[in-house]
C-alpha positions in Angstrom: 2.4 62.2 6.2 3.1 64.5 8.4 6.0 63.6 11.4 3.1 62.4 13.7 1.8 60.1 11.6 5.3 58.5 10.5 5.8 58.4 14.1 2.5 56.6 14.7 3.2 54.0 11.7 6.5 53.1 13.0 5.4 52.4 16.5 2.6 50.3 15.1 5.6 48.3 12.9 7.7 47.3 16.2 6.8 44.4 17.7 9.3 44.0 20.4 8.4 45.4 23.6 11.6 46.4 25.0 12.9 47.7 22.1 9.4 49.9 22.4 9.8 50.1 26.2 13.3 51.8 25.4 12.0 54.3 22.8 9.6 55.3 25.0 12.0 56.1 27.8 13.9 57.7 25.7 11.4 59.9 24.3 9.9 60.7 28.1 13.3 61.8 29.1 13.6 63.9 26.2 10.0 65.3 27.1 11.1 65.9 30.0 14.3 67.6 29.5 12.3 70.1 26.9 10.4 71.2 29.8 13.9 71.6 31.5 13.9 69.6 34.3 16.6 67.9 33.7 19.0 70.9 33.0 17.7 72.3 35.7 19.2 69.5 38.4 22.7 69.9 36.9 24.5 72.1 38.3 26.3 74.8 36.7 29.4 73.0 36.4 27.8 69.6 34.6 26.0 72.3 32.4 29.0 73.7 31.3 30.3 70.6 30.8 27.4 69.4 28.2 27.2 72.5 26.5 31.2 71.5 25.6 30.8 67.9 25.2 28.2 69.1 22.3 30.4 71.8 20.8 32.9 68.9 21.1 30.5 66.8 18.7 30.2 69.0 16.1 33.9 68.1 14.8 33.1 64.7 13.5 37.0 64.7 14.0 35.7 64.0 17.7 32.8 61.4 17.1 33.7 57.5 17.2 31.7 55.2 14.9 29.0 53.4 16.7 30.0 50.3 14.9 33.4 50.2 17.1 32.3 51.5 20.6 29.2 48.5 20.2 32.0 46.4 19.3 34.2 47.4 22.4 31.6 47.2 24.7 29.8 44.2 23.2 29.4 42.5 26.6 27.6 45.1 28.3 25.4 45.1 25.0 24.1 41.4 25.3 21.1 40.7 26.7 
C-alpha cells in the first residue's frame, strides 16, 4: 500500500470533524511551508531562530515529553 493510500485510509477512519479539520489545517500549513511562503515571510532573525531551534531539537536532552507538556497546560487544552 502506498503512503497516499494509507493516508486516505487514515482519513476515512477519522469520525471527529474537529480532529479532521485540525489535520487539514496542519497539512495545509505544511504544504504552504513547502512552497516557501511561510519561510519567506519571516525576517532573517526569525529564520535564524527557527534553524537554531531545529538544531537544538535534534538533541533528545532538549526535548520535553508530550505527556508532561499536556499535564502542565491541561487547562488550555480542554475543549
